[in-house]
C-alpha positions as CSV (number, residue, x, y, z in Angstrom):
1,M,-10.6,14.5,8.4
2,T,-7.0,14.1,9.5
3,N,-5.2,17.1,10.9
4,S,-2.9,17.9,8.0
5,R,-0.1,20.4,8.8
6,I,1.4,22.6,6.1
7,A,5.1,22.2,5.4
8,A,7.1,24.2,2.9
9,I,10.5,22.7,2.4
10,D,13.5,23.8,0.3
11,V,16.1,21.1,0.3
12,G,18.9,23.4,-0.8
13,N,22.4,22.1,-1.6
14,D,23.9,24.1,1.3
15,S,21.0,23.7,3.8
16,L,17.4,22.7,4.2
17,K,15.0,25.5,5.0
18,G,11.5,24.6,6.3
19,I,8.5,26.6,7.2
20,F,5.6,24.8,9.0
21,G,2.0,25.3,10.2
22,K,0.7,28.8,10.2
23,L,4.2,30.3,10.0
24,D,4.6,29.1,13.7
25,S,7.9,27.2,13.2
26,E,10.9,27.2,10.9
27,L,14.0,25.0,10.6
28,N,17.4,25.6,8.9
29,I,19.6,22.4,8.8
30,P,22.9,22.0,7.0
31,N,22.5,19.6,4.1
32,V,25.1,17.1,5.4
33,I,24.5,13.5,6.5
34,A,26.8,10.8,7.8
35,R,26.1,7.0,8.2
36,D,26.3,6.1,11.9
37,I,25.8,3.3,14.5
38,E,22.7,3.0,16.8
39,D,24.5,3.7,20.1
40,R,26.6,6.7,19.1
41,P,29.0,7.5,22.0
42,I,28.2,10.6,23.9
43,I,29.9,12.3,26.8
44,G,27.5,13.3,29.6
45,I,24.4,11.4,28.4
46,E,22.5,12.7,31.4
47,E,23.0,16.3,30.0
48,L,21.6,15.2,26.6
49,D,18.1,16.7,27.0
50,K,19.5,20.2,27.9
51,Q,21.0,20.4,24.4
52,D,19.4,21.7,21.2
53,P,17.9,18.9,19.1
54,L,19.2,20.6,16.0
55,D,22.8,19.9,17.2
56,G,22.2,16.2,17.7
57,I,19.9,14.8,15.0
58,H,20.6,11.0,15.1
59,I,18.0,8.9,13.4
60,R,17.0,5.7,11.7
61,V,15.0,6.2,8.6
62,H,12.6,3.6,7.2
63,S,10.9,4.4,3.9
64,P,10.1,2.5,0.6
65,A,11.2,5.6,-1.2
66,L,14.9,5.1,-0.1
67,Q,17.4,3.0,-2.0
68,D,19.2,2.3,1.2
69,N,16.4,1.6,3.6
70,N,16.5,1.4,7.4
71,A,19.9,3.0,7.8
72,I,21.1,5.2,10.6
73,Y,22.3,8.7,10.1
74,R,23.7,11.8,11.8
75,V,22.1,14.8,10.1
76,G,23.0,18.5,9.9
77,N,25.3,20.0,12.6
78,L,26.1,16.6,14.1
79,A,27.1,15.2,10.7
80,T,29.5,18.0,9.9
81,K,31.7,16.7,12.8
82,S,32.0,13.2,11.2
83,N,34.9,12.2,9.1
84,N,32.5,10.2,6.8
85,S,30.0,13.0,6.1
86,T,28.5,13.5,2.6
87,E,27.2,16.5,0.8
88,L,25.5,16.4,-2.6
89,D,28.0,16.1,-5.5
90,P,28.0,18.3,-8.6
91,G,26.1,16.6,-11.4
92,S,23.8,14.7,-9.1
93,S,20.0,15.0,-9.4
94,K,18.2,16.2,-6.3
95,S,15.1,14.1,-7.0
96,E,17.1,10.9,-7.2
97,E,19.3,11.2,-4.2
98,D,18.6,9.4,-0.9
99,Q,20.2,12.4,0.9
100,T,17.4,14.7,-0.3
101,L,14.7,12.4,1.2
102,I,16.6,11.9,4.4
103,M,16.9,15.6,5.0
104,L,13.2,16.1,4.1
105,F,12.0,13.3,6.5
106,A,14.4,14.4,9.3
107,S,13.0,18.0,9.2
108,L,9.3,16.8,9.2
109,A,10.0,14.4,12.0
110,L,11.7,17.1,14.0
111,D,8.7,19.5,13.5
112,A,6.3,16.7,14.5
113,A,8.2,15.9,17.6
114,E,8.4,19.5,18.6
115,Q,4.6,20.0,17.9
116,D,3.4,16.5,19.0
117,S,0.2,17.9,20.6
118,L,-1.1,18.6,17.0
119,F,-1.0,14.9,16.1
120,K,-2.2,11.5,17.3
121,K,0.3,10.0,19.7
122,N,0.3,6.4,20.9
123,N,3.0,5.7,23.5
124,N,6.1,7.0,21.7
125,V,4.8,6.9,18.2
126,I,3.5,10.1,16.5
127,E,1.2,9.8,13.5
128,A,2.0,13.0,11.5
129,N,0.1,14.1,8.4
130,Y,1.5,16.8,6.2
131,T,0.5,18.8,3.1
132,L,3.9,19.4,1.5
133,G,5.1,22.1,-0.9
134,T,8.6,21.6,-2.2
135,G,10.5,22.1,-5.4
136,L,13.1,20.8,-7.8
137,P,15.6,22.6,-10.1
138,L,14.0,23.6,-13.4
139,R,16.2,21.2,-15.3
140,E,14.8,18.2,-13.4
141,V,11.2,19.4,-13.8
142,K,11.8,19.8,-17.6
143,E,13.0,16.1,-17.6
144,G,9.8,15.1,-15.8
145,K,11.5,13.9,-12.6
146,D,9.1,15.8,-10.5
147,V,6.4,13.1,-11.2
148,G,8.5,10.3,-9.9
149,Y,9.7,12.3,-6.9
150,R,6.1,13.1,-5.9
151,S,4.9,9.5,-6.3
152,K,7.8,8.3,-4.0
153,L,6.4,10.5,-1.3
154,L,2.7,9.9,-1.7
155,G,0.9,6.7,-0.8
156,S,3.6,5.4,1.6
157,V,4.4,5.8,5.3
158,H,7.9,7.1,6.0
159,Q,9.2,6.4,9.6
160,V,11.9,8.4,11.4
161,E,13.1,7.0,14.7
162,F,15.1,9.4,16.9
163,L,18.0,7.5,18.5
164,V,20.5,9.6,20.6
165,T,18.8,13.0,19.9
166,P,18.2,15.6,22.6
167,R,14.6,15.7,23.9
168,H,13.3,13.2,21.4
169,Q,15.2,10.0,22.1
170,G,13.1,7.0,21.5
171,I,10.3,8.8,19.7
172,K,9.1,7.4,16.3
173,V,7.3,9.6,13.8
174,N,5.2,8.0,11.0
175,I,5.0,10.6,8.2
176,K,2.1,10.5,5.7
177,F,1.4,13.0,3.0
178,D,-2.1,14.1,2.2
179,E,-0.8,16.1,-0.7
180,V,2.5,16.9,-2.3
181,K,3.1,19.7,-4.7
182,V,6.5,19.9,-6.4
183,Y,7.2,23.3,-8.0
184,P,9.9,24.4,-10.5
185,E,12.3,26.6,-8.5
186,G,12.3,29.5,-11.0
187,F,8.5,29.8,-11.0
188,A,8.5,29.7,-7.2
189,A,10.9,32.6,-7.1
190,F,8.6,34.7,-9.3
191,I,5.6,33.9,-7.1
192,N,7.6,35.0,-4.1
193,L,8.2,38.4,-5.7
194,V,4.6,39.1,-6.6
195,M,2.4,37.3,-4.0
196,D,1.9,37.6,-0.2
197,N,1.2,34.9,2.3
198,N,-2.6,35.3,1.7
199,G,-2.4,34.8,-2.1
200,N,-2.8,38.6,-2.9
201,I,-0.8,40.3,-5.6
202,I,1.7,42.7,-4.0
203,N,4.0,43.8,-6.8
204,K,1.7,45.0,-9.5
205,D,4.4,46.8,-11.5
206,L,6.4,43.6,-11.8
207,I,3.6,41.2,-12.7
208,D,3.5,41.8,-16.5
209,K,7.2,42.5,-17.0
210,R,9.6,40.2,-18.9
211,I,12.0,39.0,-16.2
212,L,14.9,36.6,-15.9
213,I,15.5,34.9,-12.5
214,Q,19.0,33.5,-12.2
215,D,19.0,31.1,-9.2
216,I,22.6,30.1,-8.2
217,G,22.6,27.1,-6.0
218,G,25.3,24.8,-4.7
219,L,25.2,22.4,-7.6
220,S,23.3,24.0,-10.3
221,T,22.1,27.3,-11.8
222,D,18.5,27.8,-13.1
223,I,17.6,30.7,-15.3
224,A,13.8,31.1,-15.5
225,V,12.3,33.3,-18.2
226,I,9.1,34.9,-17.0
227,K,6.6,36.1,-19.6
228,N,2.9,36.6,-19.4
229,R,3.0,35.8,-15.7
230,K,4.4,32.3,-16.2
231,V,7.7,30.5,-16.8
232,D,8.4,30.0,-20.5
233,D,9.4,26.3,-20.3
234,D,11.0,26.3,-23.7
235,K,13.4,29.1,-23.0
236,A,14.2,28.4,-19.3
237,Q,17.5,26.7,-18.8
238,G,19.4,24.8,-16.2
239,F,23.1,24.4,-15.9
240,N,25.3,22.1,-13.9
241,L,27.2,25.0,-12.5
242,G,26.9,26.0,-8.8
243,V,29.2,27.3,-6.1
244,S,29.9,23.9,-4.3
245,E,32.8,23.0,-6.5
246,S,34.5,26.4,-6.0
247,L,33.9,26.2,-2.3
248,E,35.6,22.8,-2.2
249,W,38.6,24.3,-4.1
250,I,38.8,27.1,-1.6
251,R,38.6,24.6,1.3
252,E,41.3,22.4,-0.3
253,E,43.7,25.4,-0.9
254,I,43.3,26.6,2.7
255,R,44.0,23.1,3.9
256,S,47.1,22.6,1.8
257,K,48.5,26.1,2.4
258,Y,47.7,26.6,6.1
259,G,46.9,23.0,7.3
260,I,43.5,24.2,8.5
261,E,40.7,21.7,8.2
262,L,37.2,23.2,7.6
263,D,34.4,20.9,8.5
264,S,32.1,21.6,5.5
265,R,31.4,24.0,2.6
266,R,29.2,26.0,5.0
267,D,32.3,26.9,7.0
268,V,33.8,28.3,3.8
269,V,30.6,30.3,3.1
270,E,30.8,31.8,6.6
271,I,34.4,32.9,6.0
272,I,33.4,34.5,2.7
273,T,30.2,36.2,3.8
274,K,30.7,37.2,7.5
275,K,30.2,40.9,8.2
276,N,33.4,41.4,10.2
277,D,36.8,39.9,9.2
278,R,35.5,38.7,5.9
279,N,38.0,36.4,4.1
280,H,40.1,35.8,7.2
281,I,40.8,32.7,9.2
282,M,42.8,32.0,12.4
283,V,46.1,30.2,11.9
284,K,47.8,29.2,15.1
285,G,46.0,32.0,16.8
286,S,46.9,34.6,14.2
287,R,44.4,36.4,12.0
288,T,45.3,35.5,8.5
289,S,43.8,36.7,5.1
290,V,42.7,34.1,2.5
291,H,41.5,37.0,0.3
292,E,43.7,36.0,-2.6
293,I,42.5,32.4,-2.7
294,V,38.8,33.4,-2.4
295,D,39.0,36.2,-5.0
296,R,40.9,34.1,-7.6
297,I,38.5,31.2,-7.5
298,L,35.2,33.2,-7.2
299,V,36.1,35.6,-9.9
300,E,36.4,32.7,-12.4
301,L,33.0,31.3,-11.3
302,A,31.4,34.8,-11.5
303,K,32.7,35.1,-15.1
304,K,31.0,31.8,-16.0
305,Q,27.7,32.9,-14.4
306,Y,27.9,36.2,-16.2
307,R,28.4,34.4,-19.5
308,H,25.2,32.5,-18.9
309,L,23.4,35.7,-18.1
310,R,24.7,37.3,-21.3
311,N,23.6,34.4,-23.4
312,M,20.2,34.2,-21.9
313,W,19.7,38.0,-22.3
314,Q,20.7,37.8,-26.0
315,K,18.1,35.0,-26.6
316,N,15.5,37.1,-24.7
317,S,16.3,40.6,-25.8
318,Q,13.1,42.2,-24.5
319,T,14.0,41.2,-20.9
320,E,13.5,44.2,-18.5
321,I,15.4,43.0,-15.4
322,C,17.2,39.9,-14.1
323,Y,16.9,39.0,-10.4
324,F,19.8,37.0,-8.8
325,I,18.6,34.7,-6.0
326,G,19.8,31.7,-4.0
327,G,22.7,31.1,-1.6
328,G,25.2,31.2,-4.5
329,S,24.1,34.7,-5.4
330,S,25.0,35.9,-1.9
331,V,28.5,34.5,-2.3
332,L,29.0,35.9,-5.8
333,K,27.1,39.2,-5.5
334,E,30.0,41.7,-5.4
335,Y,31.9,39.9,-8.1
336,I,28.9,39.8,-10.5
337,K,28.1,43.5,-9.8
338,T,31.7,44.5,-10.6
339,L,31.7,42.5,-13.9
340,N,28.4,44.0,-14.9
341,N,29.6,47.6,-14.2
342,N,32.7,47.0,-16.2
343,L,31.0,45.1,-19.1
344,D,27.4,45.2,-20.4
345,G,25.6,47.1,-17.6
346,Y,22.5,45.0,-17.7
347,N,19.6,45.9,-15.4
348,I,20.2,43.3,-12.6
349,D,19.2,43.2,-9.0
350,F,20.2,41.3,-5.9
351,F,18.4,41.0,-2.6
352,E,20.4,43.1,-0.2
353,D,19.0,41.1,2.7
354,E,21.0,37.8,2.3
355,N,18.5,36.1,4.6
356,E,15.6,37.0,2.2
357,S,17.5,35.5,-0.8
358,I,18.4,32.3,1.1
359,W,14.8,31.8,2.4
360,M,13.2,32.8,-0.9
361,M,12.4,29.3,-2.1
362,A,10.9,28.1,1.2
363,N,8.8,31.3,1.4
364,A,7.6,30.8,-2.1
365,Y,6.6,27.1,-1.5
366,Y,4.8,28.3,1.6
367,K,2.8,30.8,-0.3
368,L,1.9,28.3,-3.0
369,I,1.0,25.4,-0.7
370,A,-0.9,27.6,1.7
371,D,-2.9,29.0,-1.2
372,F,-3.6,25.5,-2.5
373,S,-4.7,24.4,1.0
374,R,-7.1,27.3,1.4
375,K,-8.7,26.6,-1.9
376,N,-8.9,22.9,-1.1
377,Q,-10.6,23.6,2.2
378,K,-13.2,25.9,0.5
379,H,-13.9,23.1,-2.0
380,D,-14.3,20.6,0.8
381,H,-16.7,22.9,2.7
382,K,-18.7,23.5,-0.5
383,K,-19.1,19.7,-1.1
384,E,-20.1,19.2,2.6
385,D,-22.8,22.0,2.2
386,E,-24.1,20.4,-1.0
387,K,-24.4,17.0,0.8
388,K,-26.3,18.6,3.7
389,L,-28.6,20.4,1.2
390,A,-29.2,17.2,-0.7
391,K,-30.3,15.4,2.5
392,T,-32.8,18.1,3.4
393,K,-34.6,17.8,0.0
């Protein structure tokens, strides 16, 4: 039996969140990539291994699942510094983008390189086996895209070669999947609310309630309708409305008004959500408010999100509570609360711990894939016992 390591990965539009093994490792990588050359120039190459690998992910990716195979990329923090960096565009399907797979493979390769003692290693090649739990927006699952996405991953070897990357330069990781589970994001959020890491029910008063879960992401919004402990597929809806476009508008207005270049949408999110000096930037060394720009753009987006909530609640009138989750909810929380207080006064809730909201999907996938893995092992042990028993007869 191969040593299969659990991986729960949420390739979010803002960043990838990954949880590995027995909760012994986690990764958070900005979802930004940039095409690059093999010998990227670096100042102080002898200092390379003293740096954090997360700040210098530079890889070649070989996989039959990719449309653009064998290409070289900067990933995450390193890519944000490139002038040719790409983030996922509004309207794109997560399951059909090379970028989703590159982020996924990069995170698994990084985990395998950091935990190389767990896998077979021959010279500089690590043979890494994973049992993966991940997810797609509800809209894509309803269109059946999860089937194609899963089959791209299973049955092939995906190789990541670290080029000029701190600590891992020259290492190749061959990634194989023993199992891949692709969950609809809304259902995963419900599981996270009611189940602990050992598969036990923790929120009994919630389990039989009628619930809406509005997951606001970078590129899309999913509203899951939970009834009788499962997602009502017919009523659940996905919309091509996320926060990315609004963040781009804020970034562009700041650039045109103040001449300040922000590297990525993540920089805009930091300005909007930081605890101190929120909605302020430094212009020529002076602290400057961008409150008017941020408020004007985000109020419009919050109104659109609130309209979706109102429409869904009208169609599901016996709903008892709506939970707002996802990175976009953290950005829009105060605006949506204000609208709700002034308008309909629905029973809505946000996760006050922004970290919990952002990591919710990865945590949910972990709970689901760990539960699957436990049951699978029990089944395997039972079959082994039956074989042994048969031999003694």
